[in-house]
C-alpha positions, 0 to 999 in steps of 0.5 A, spaced: 491 451 460 486 447 463 479 450 463 476 443 464 478 443 472 475 438 476 470 442 481 470 437 486 473 438 493 479 435 493 480 430 499 485 432 505 492 429 505 492 423 510 497 420 514 500 412 513 494 410 517 489 414 512 487 419 518 486 426 515 490 431 520 486 434 526 485 442 526 487 445 532 482 447 537 483 453 541 480 453 548 474 458 549 475 463 555 469 468 555 471 475 556 465 479 557 464 487 557 457 491 557 457 497 552 451 501 550 447 496 554 450 491 549 453 485 551 460 483 548 463 476 549 470 474 546 471 467 547 478 467 544 481 474 547 487 470 550 490 469 544 492 476 544 497 474 549 504 474 545 508 472 551 504 466 553 507 460 551 500 457 550 499 462 544 505 461 541 504 453 541 497 454 538 500 458 532 505 453 531 500 448 531 496 452 526 502 452 522 503 444 523 496 443 521 496 447 514 503 444 512 500 437 513 494 439 509 498 442 504 503 436 504 501 433 497 502 440 494 509 441 496 512 438 489 506 443 485 509 449 490 516 447 488 514 447 480 510 454 481 516 457 484 521 455 479 516 457 474 515 464 477 522 465 478 524 463 471 520 469 468 524 474 473 531 477 470 534 475 477 541 479 476 538 486 474 539 494 474 534 499 475 533 505 471 538 510 474 535 517 476 540 523 477 541 528 483 546 533 484 551 530 479 550 523 481 546 517 478 542 513 483 540 506 482 539 499 485 542 492 483 539 485 484 544 479 484 542 472 482 541 468 489 540 474 493 534 476 497 535 484 497 537 490 492 544 493 493 543 501 493 549 504 488 551 511 485 555 513 479 558 520 478 555 523 471 561 522 468 564 517 463 567 511 466 565 513 473 566 508 478 560 505 481 559 507 489 556 502 494 551 506 498 547 500 502 548 492 501 541 490 504 543 483 503 549 484 508 545 488 513 540 483 513 544 477 515 542 474 522 535 477 521 529 474 518 526 480 515 529 487 513 525 493 511 528 500 508 525 506 510 528 513 510 534 514 504 536 521 504 543 524 501 545 531 504 546 537 499 553 536 499 553 528 497 557 526 502 552 523 507 546 518 507 541 518 512 537 511 512 533 507 516 532 500 517 527 495 520 529 488 522 523 486 526 517 487 521 514 491 526 515 498 522 520 499 528 525 503 524 532 505 526 536 511 523 543 511 521 548 516 518 553 514 513 559 517 511 559 516 503 566 518 502 569 513 508 564 508 508 564 509 516 557 510 520 557 515 525 555 514 532 549 518 531 543 513 532 536 514 533 530 509 534 523 509 532 524 514 526 518 515 521 521 520 516 527 524 515 530 530 511 536 534 511 537 541 511 541 545 506 546 547 511 550 546 518 550 538 517 543 538 520 538 533 519 530 533 521 527 527 523 520 525 526 519 519 531 513 515 533 510 513 540 512 506 542 506 503 544 501 507 539 506 507 533 503 514 532 509 519 529 508 525 533 515 528 535 520 532 530 527 533 532 533 537 529 539 533 529 546 536 528 551 531 526 557 531 531 554 536 536 554 534 544 548 537 546 541 532 545 537 533 539 532 539 539 525 537 540 522 542 535 515 540 535 510 535 538 503 533 536 498 532 542 492 530 538 492 523 537 488 523 531 494 526 527 501 524 525 507 527 522 512 527 516 518 531 514 520 532 507 524 537 503 521 541 497 524 539 490 526 546 489 530 545 495 528 551 498 524 549 504 523 543 509 515 542 510 512 539 516 505 536 514 501 534 520 495 530 518 489 526 520 485 522 515 480 528 514 484 534 516 491 537 515 496 542 517 503 544 513 508 548 517 515 550 513 522 552 514 527 555 510 532 550 508 538 554 509 535 557 516 535 550 520 535 554 527 529 558 525 522 557 527 517 553 523 511 557 520 504 555 519 501 556 512 494 555 515 492 553 521 488 546 521 480 546 521 476 540 521 475 537 515 480 541 511 485 538 507 491 541 504 498 539 501 504 544 499 509 544 494 514 550 492 516 554 486 521 559 487 520 565 482 514 566 478 511 572 475 509 577 480 512 574 486 520 574 487 520 574 494 521 567 495 516 565 490 510 561 491 507 555 494 502 551 490 496 549 495 492 543 493 486 544 498 479 540 498 476 547 499 471 548 494 470 541 492 472 534 495 476 532 489 480 538 490 483 544 487 489 548 486 491 555 489 497 559 490 500 563 495 506 568 496 511 565 501 512 572 504 504 571 506 502 564 505 495 565 510 489 562 507 486 570 506 492 570 500 490 564 497 488 565 489 485 559 485 490 557 480 486 550 477 479 550 479 475 544 482 472 539 477 467 534 480 469 529 476 476 529 476 480 528 482 486 532 483 491 527 487 497 531 487 501 537 484 508 537 483 512 543 481 518 543 477 522 549 474 518 549 467 512 545 469 507 543 474 505 536 474 498 534 476 496 527 478 489 526 476 484 520 477 478 520 472 473 515 470 477 510 475 483 511 471 490 515 472 492 521 468 498 525 468 497 533 466 503 537 464 502 545 466 507 549 463 510 554 467 513 561 465 517 565 470 515 572 466 507 570 465 501 568 469 497 564 465 489 566 465 487 559 464 492 554 466 488 548 464 487 551 457 495 551 456 496 544 459 495 537 456 495 530 458 500 525 457 497 520 452 497 512 454 495 507 449 491 502 453 484 503 455 485 500 462 492 501 465 496 504 471 501 510 470 504 513 476 510 518 477 517 515 478 523 518 481 524 526 479 528 529 485 531 534 480 527 541 480 531 543 473 529 538 468 527 537 461 524 530 462 519 527 467 520 520 469 513 516 470 511 508 470 506 505 466 503 498 466 497 494 465 495 487 466 498 485 460 504 490 459 510 489 463 512 495 468 515 500 464 519 506 465 519 512 461 522 519 460 517 524 458 520 530 454 517 536 457 519 540 451 517 536 445 512 531 448 516 525 446 515 519 451 522 515 451 522 508 454 528 507 458 526 500 460 521 495 460 520 489 466 523 483 462 519 477 462 523 471 461 520 465 457 517 468 451 511 472 454 507 474 448 502 480 451 497 478 444 495 472 448 492 476 453 485 480 453 484 486 458 477 489 459 473 494 463 466 492 465 461 495 470 457 492 475 450 495 478 450 496 486 443 495 489 443 503 489 444 503 482 451 506 483 456 503 477 462 499 480 468 499 475 471 492 474 478 490 471 479 483 468 484 480 464 485 473 462 488 468 456 485 470 449 483 462 449 480 462 455 472 460 454 467 465 457 462 460 458 462 460 466 467 454 466 473 458 467 475 459 474 476 466 476 480 470 482 477 476 484 481 481 488 478 487 492 480 492 497 476 498 498 478 503 504 482 509 506 481 512 499 487 507 496 486 505 489 488 498 487 492 499 481 491 495 474 498 492 475 502 487 471 505 481 475 509 476 471 507 471 477 500 472 475 501 468 468 502 462 472 494 462 473 492 465 467 496 460 463 492 455 467 485 458 465 484 462 471 481 469 470 483 475 474 479 481 476 479 487 481 473 490 483 474 497 484 469 498 490 467 504 494 471 506 500 477 506 495 480 512 491 479 510 484 474 515 483 476 520 487 475 522 494 467 522 494 468 514 492 472 514 498 467 517 502 461 513 499 465 507 503 467 509 510 464 510 516 456 509 516 457 508 509 462 502 510 457 497 507 457 499 500 464 496 500 461 489 501 455 490 497 459 493 491 463 487 491 458 482 491 455 486 485 461 485 482 461 478 483 454 477 481 456 481 474 462 477 473 457 470 473 452 473 469 456 475 464 459 468 463 466 469 465 465 464 471 460 461 476 460 461 483 463 454 484 469 457 481 469 464 484 475 465 489 476 472 492 482 475 495 484 481 499 489 483 505 489 488 511 482 492 510 481 488 504 481 482 509 475 485 512 472 485 506 473 478 505 470 476 512 464 481 511 462 478 504 463 471 506 458 472 512 453 476 507 454 471 501 458 465 503 454 461 497 457 466 492 464 464 493 468 457 492 474 460 496 477 465 500 484 467 500 485 473 506 492 476 508 493 479 514 485 480 515 482 486 519 477 482 521 476 484 529 474 491 527 470 492 534 475 489 539 480 493 535 477 499 535 475 499 542 482 499 544 485 506 544 492 503 546 493 499 539 497 502 533 492 506 528 486 505 533 485 513 535 487 515 528 482 511 524 476 513 528 475 518 522 475 511 517 471 507 521 468 511 527 469 511 534 465 505 538 465 509 544 459 512 541 453 508 541 451 509 534 458 508 531 458 501 535 452 499 533 454 500 526 461 497 526 458 491 530 453 490 524 458 488 519 464 486 523 466 479 521 469 476 527 462 479 531 458 476 525 460 469 524 454 464 525 453 457 525 453 455 517 457 453 511 462 457 509 467 457 503 474 454 503 479 459 506 486 460 507 488 465 512 495 468 512 498 473 518 505 475 521 507 474 528 510 481 528 505 485 524 504 492 527 498 494 523 493 488 523 495 484 530 496 477 529 491 475 534 485 478 529 486 472 524 488 467 529 481 469 533 477 469 527 479 462 525 479 459 532 471 462 532 470 460 525 472 453 526 467 452 532 461 454 528 462 452 521 458 446 519 461 445 512 467 440 511 471 445 507 478 446 509 480 452 513 487 454 514 491 459 518 498 460 516 503 464 520 509 467 518 513 467 525 518 472 522 515 478 518 510 483 519 504 486 515 507 485 508 509 478 509 516 476 507 521 481 505 526 477 501 524 477 494 525 469 494 522 468 500 516 472 498 515 468 491 515 462 495 509 465 499 505 466 492 507 459 490 503 456 496 497 461 495 497 459 488 498 451 489 492 452 494 488 455 490 489 451 483 489 444 487 482 446 490 480 447 483 482 441 481 488 443 477 494 439 479 499 441 474 
């Protein structure tokens, strides 16, 4: 490790004549609009013109400039790549899960970018069956993403969808697993799919071509000559559709949801030609989600629905209703609302109900025994939580497709414990470790420390921070620290293990996550406290976290790097505007930095549905609030930290032009000499490279940039 890194800004790479490369300068072309009496000018709106050769030339020039600046880091990038690769068991198998007599698993082979999906009968010495070889399917494409993956009830058919653009444009295919042939049935722009129980019938949802909103449900009968039947169309642009099959196998569920409201329709899986019925009609601000239990005490006619609802409290409670009469008038409380505990999901099994809960910014798994002959008076009293040994960790449910089972599959990890797959014995409570992620090269977890501390926001709210570092790293403000943040959509940033991160920790760089408001770490109220007209709390929380880490002597402003992506990139842009003096460096991935212009364009993917997250700028009060924090709108003529901004040409969630415009405008305004780099992946989407080796090289570039800027060059 190297705790004594030089903090002087490294000079830029120079050519043979001693000249530093010149950054590209996008020409300003002001486009003006007046809204709510306010004048809004965008000098770089022309960068939206994806088919314009000048735009592509500019993006290529940005890449060339970044490559030139980072040229001298190429050997270091290669060293980091080989170092991270050396910790990975490249030829490996996932832990199989059982479904209807078959064990399903994936296999990775050394040198190949993608996993191979396989299965094997639950019999001794049964041969492996190849389902999908993603490496073969990726041939000729720079990107590949797997969407739907659903096996029919008779185990003979596989419905799957692939995106080879990065634009989340999935094409559905159906494969005969006996012969290996593909059926001619092929559907574009599929967002979800689920088999019925009979008649070789598949239900699937599709998206609108422009806005990418999942809006139609179709019924497809394999081999039928007539067109697929349109079962349902959602016309409210805030809502999207998802179809799924209950674990019990008894029903298909169509969930129609926005960011704040939902509605669920159900159909007996063995009656695919029947009509979907609504459980409870939608009501503004009412969210509910459903699972099914076939038979319980006092209810034999199709069983009951478990209904997780936010009536009675923002952290949700659990209700039951008979399948025969599931309307809201018949809902009965099963587990009450607990304001301090977020009920994030409820999943039904034959003998148990499993609750996924969040409390004190930590996840928990709660097991509630179910008895078909007895209704418990107090389900919580008879329940228990799965016990975890660390104070800061992440736990999540794994693949559990079988309704009748004695074991619950879950995943566990922490900053220092590699991702581990456990089977929890539902009868005895025994935790059986099936596999822990191999970390090659002699990884010793005892050499690292993981902690939880709290920052105090300006309004006195306590903001959790999770941190990890090598035990021998000094805590005297000399250590560099990388602080990550997100804080939107109610999404929780997990305390997860990364073998790649060891390349930072072992060089004396600490790593921390600020669990800021707008995320879901403390439940729905935590999300509410950082969205709409409370969005600024996300930014002030992050600043408070940075100040707390400095005050506690973990690092200093001169050695503090911050990182975020997508809506976390909005966070990066906002805090860089508010407190550029607090951060040495910013690494921003696919950043949502042009909030105002994007939310003013209802034709873009996500815009209308996200009025409930950010507001609608066609409304004056929303417009003015957004304009007050929008990173692009608030760039000023002043000094900014060193920045690496990354995007992808085919991103469908945050369009490439947002970071491209942001960098262009910032270059024209900033008064410092700090590097400002834009790296554009010309063949990927929102998540960057899809192949595991390509993705590792992207990480190596980020780390080499970060470390060399800190003066760490080995």
